[in-house]
N, C-alpha and C positions, 0 to 999 in steps of 0.2 A: 552419391551426394556426400559432400564433405561436411559433416556436422560440426567439425571443430573449427571451421573457417568462419570468421566473424561476418564476412560478406554474405554468407548463407542466410543471415537473419536481417539483411538490409531490405528496405523497400522505399519507394518514392511516395511522398505524401504531399498533397496540395495543402499548403499552410493555412488556407482559408477554412480548412476543416478542423483545425485545432480549436477546441472550445475555449473561449476566453472568459466566460462567466457561467455560473450555474443556471440551469433552466429554471423557470419560475416555479413549476411544480415538480418536485423531485422525481416522482414516479411516471412523469410524462415523457421521459427520454425514450429514444428508440431502443428496441431490443432485437438483436439478430440471434435467432435460435439456430444452432448448428449441430447436426449429428456428428459427434466426434470421430465416428468410424467411417461413415460414408461421405460426409461433406454436404449432405442435403441441408438446405437452410430454409428458414421461414422468417419473413420480415414482420415484426410485431411491435407493440408498445410495452414498456416495462411493467405497467400496471397489470398486464395480462400474464406476467410470469407465473402467477398462481395456476394458470391453466396447464402448465408443464410440470407442476409439482403434484405428487401423489400422496394420498393418505399413508402414513407410516414412514415417509421420507424424513430425514433429519437435515436441517439447514444449520451450517456452522458459520458464525459471524465473529469478526474481530472487534472487540469493544474498546480498543485503544482510543485515546483522545489526543488531539493535537493542541499544543499550547501556542499562544501568540508569541512565538519564540524568536522572531526576527526583530532585533533591536538596533536602532541607530544611536551611536554615542560619539563622544568627542574626546580626544586625548587631552588629559589635564594640562600637559606641559605646552602643547602647540595648538590645541583646539582643532586638530585635523579630524575630519569626519571618518568614522570607522563603523562598519556594519558587522554585527555579531549575530550569528545564527546558532542558538543552543541545539545541540544534537543529543547528548546523553549525559546524565548525571553520574559521575564516576564515584563520588562519595558526597557527603553533605556539603552542598554549595560549591563543589568542585565540578566543573562541566567541561566536557569535550565539545568544541564548537568549531564553526567555520568563521574565519575572520577575513574581511576584505577591506582595504588591501593589506594583506598579511605583511608585506615588506615594511609597513609603517609601524609595526609593533615588535617588541622584544620582551624578554623576561623582565618584569618589574614595571612595564607600562600600565598606567592606570587609565581606564576609560570610563567617562562619566555619562550616565544615561539621563539622570535628572538629579535634583538636589539630594534625593534620598536613596539613590540607587546607582551603584557603580561596580566596576570589577577590576581585578588585577591579573595581568597575564603571568602565568607561572611556568608555561612550557610552550615552545613553538616547534611544531612538526612540519611535515610536508603537505603540499596541495591545499594550503589554507587551514589545515587542522591545527587547532590551538587549544591549550588547556587554560582555563581561567578560574579564578575564585570570585564568586559573587559576594558583594558587600551591601547589606541592606538591613533595615529593621522591619519586623513584622512578617507578613506572609508574602512569599515570592510571587504567587499568582496574582496578587493584588497589584504588585508593581508591574508585572507583565501585561495585565489588562490595561494598565494606564499608558505604558510607553511602547508596548510590543505590537507587532503585526503578525498575521498568519504567514507561515513560510511557504508561500505559493511557489510552484516550480517556475524556472526561468522562462519557459515558453508561454506563460500567462502574463500578459502585459497590462491587463486591466486591474485596477484595485478592487478589492473585495468589499462590498458595502455592508455585508452581514457576516461576521466571523463564524457564526454557527453553520454556515453553508459549506465550510471546509471541514466539518465534522459530521459523522453519521448521527441519526436521531437516537441511536443506542450507545453512543460514545460514553465511556464511563471512567476509564483509568488513564490519567495524563501520562505521557511518556513518548509520544511520537513526534518526529520531525516532518512527517508527511502523512496525509490521510490515506486510509485503506479505501481507495476511491470506488470500488465496486459497490460498497455499502451505501454510498451517497444517494443511490436511487430509491432506497426504501423509505417509506413513511410509516409512522406508528399505526395508521389505519390499515395499510397493506400488511404489516406484520401481524396485526390482529386477525385479519381475514385468513392469513396463512395458518395461524394457530387453529382457527375455527374449522379449517378443513382437515385437521388431524395431523398436521405436519409439526414435528418437533423442532424447536429452536434452541440451539446451544451456543454458548459464548466462550471463546478463548481470547487470549490477549497476546499480541505480538507488537512490540514497539517498533514502528516503521522507521528505518534510517534512510538517509538520502541516497545511499548506495543502491537501494532497490531500483531507483529510477534513472540512475546514471548509465549512459551508453558504455559498453565494454570497449576498452581501447586496444586490448591485445588482439593481434590478427589470429592467433591460436587461442581460442576461448578457454582451453584447459589451463592456460597460464594466468587466467584472470584471478585476482586476489578478491575472493568473495567477502563482503562485509558480514559482520555478525550482528544479530539482533536478539534481544531478550524476549522470551516467550513464556507463557504460563498456561498450564492446563490443570484445572481443579480435579480432585478425586471423583466428584460427582459426574463431571463431564467425561472423564476418561472411562468411567464405568458404563455410562450410557452409550458412548461410542463403541465400546467393546461389545455391548449388547446388540447394537445395530449390525455389527459384523457377524455375530453369531446367528442372527436371524435373517441375514442376507437382505437387510434394508438399505436403501440408498443413502449415502452420505454425500451431501452437496455443499461444497465450500463456496462461501461468498468472498471472492477476492483471492488473489495469489498469496496474500499474507496468511490467510487462514489455511490455504493449501500447503504452504511451506511449513507452517506450524505442525499440522497433522502428519505430513510426510516425514519431517525430521524426527518426530516423536516415534512413529511406528517403525521407521527404518532403524532407529537406535535400539528400541526395546522389544521389537517383535510384536507388540500390541500397544494399545494406548495406555499411557502411564501418567499419573499426576506428577508434575514437575514444574520448577521454575529454573530455567537455564538458557544459555545462548545457543543459537544455531547459525551456522554459516553454510547451510545446505545450498548447493548449486546444481540445479537440474536442467539438463538439456538432452535432446534426442541422441540415441534411443534410450528410453527409460520406461520402466514398468512401475506404475503407481500402485501402492498398496493401501492407501488411506482413503481415497475419495472416488466417487463414481461420476460426479458431474461438477461443473465449475461455472459460477457467474463471475464475469470479469469485464474490464473495459478494454479498449484498443490501446496497445502499448507502443512505446517509442521504438524506432528501428534500432537494431543492434543492442537492445537492452536484455538483461537477464530475464525479464518478464516475457518477452517474445519467445525466448528460448524455452521457458517453462511451459507456456501454453502450447508451443509446438510439440513438446514432449508429451503433453496431456492428450493431444489429438494427433495431428501429424503436420509436418511442415507444409506440405502441399495444401492440406485442407485450410490451415490458418492463412496462408498467402491468398488462396482463392476467396476466403471469407473477407479478408482485408480489402481485396480488389473490389468485391461486390459492395462492401460498406462505403468505399469511396464513390463508386458510381451512384449509389443511392443517397449520397450526401449525409452519411452518418458523421457525427462529431467524434473526434479522437481525444485521447489522453484524459487527464484528471477530471475535468468537468464534462467529459464527452458521454457518448451513448454506451450501451452495454451489449455484451455477447453472452449467450448461455451455451456452453459446451456440454452436451448431454447425449443420451441415447434415445432418439425419438421413438423407438419401438416400445420403450417402457412407459412413455408418457401417455396420460389419459386426458 
């Protein structure tokens, strides 16, 4: 099997299975539990995830928060409609963003969002990437709450009625252009039950960029230019994770962003270390993980780096079979879709 060929990670998906809106109750989504070594699977509901977690396990969640960062504005000189999607703050009020249509802007273009909020284009790069300076008085988030929308992926065509549903219930630190979607299934009540069972919950932060979800365009995936994302691990969390390793306790990542955070960290330092830095780690088969033992994740886009990562965490054949089964059983896919738990069923009680 050619693991470097992009077509290796392609699959056909019935578009009716792409979830267009969040389920009414977060933890009532479906859960496909898959043995990452044998491929054996169990169909279940997400609120039963606790049945597959053991006392002494450690659950690692990404507490990043998505801003309402998609803003519609108008050029001050021509009144042409421009869409701006804030991606990353480079320095105070200087942002990397996606601008559409980019051909309508140039250095010096002013885009007005409302009477008290506008921006100036200061650099125009490729593929819609643009640098802007935001101009406003007061607090940025108050302006975004007023005029911004949540940056839903392009495969979601319905508008979001409640912005909080594109954030996890434990979202804390603003900085992401997309949600760490595996965490959307958790409720505060479920997290409390998990703690009561004697399972540790730790939080890391990785600010999710749009590159995470974009399909890879290179036919040879080793030529793919992997995006970089800022992550943070505190000293307390690093110490507890190292203790888990020392005691052979399971580390379970909630989402590919948490997994990328831990794997980038342990790959670089040989153990978990407190840090705030960027990672552009790109994981595809064959790969041996050092950081985590199990993974809670959603069903990902064909040809995406996320399909490659979960295939490396389990195996390509097991993931493809799981995805086929999920389609037959009408699981929902992508951001607002159902969940999969890649684990070792022999360890679960």
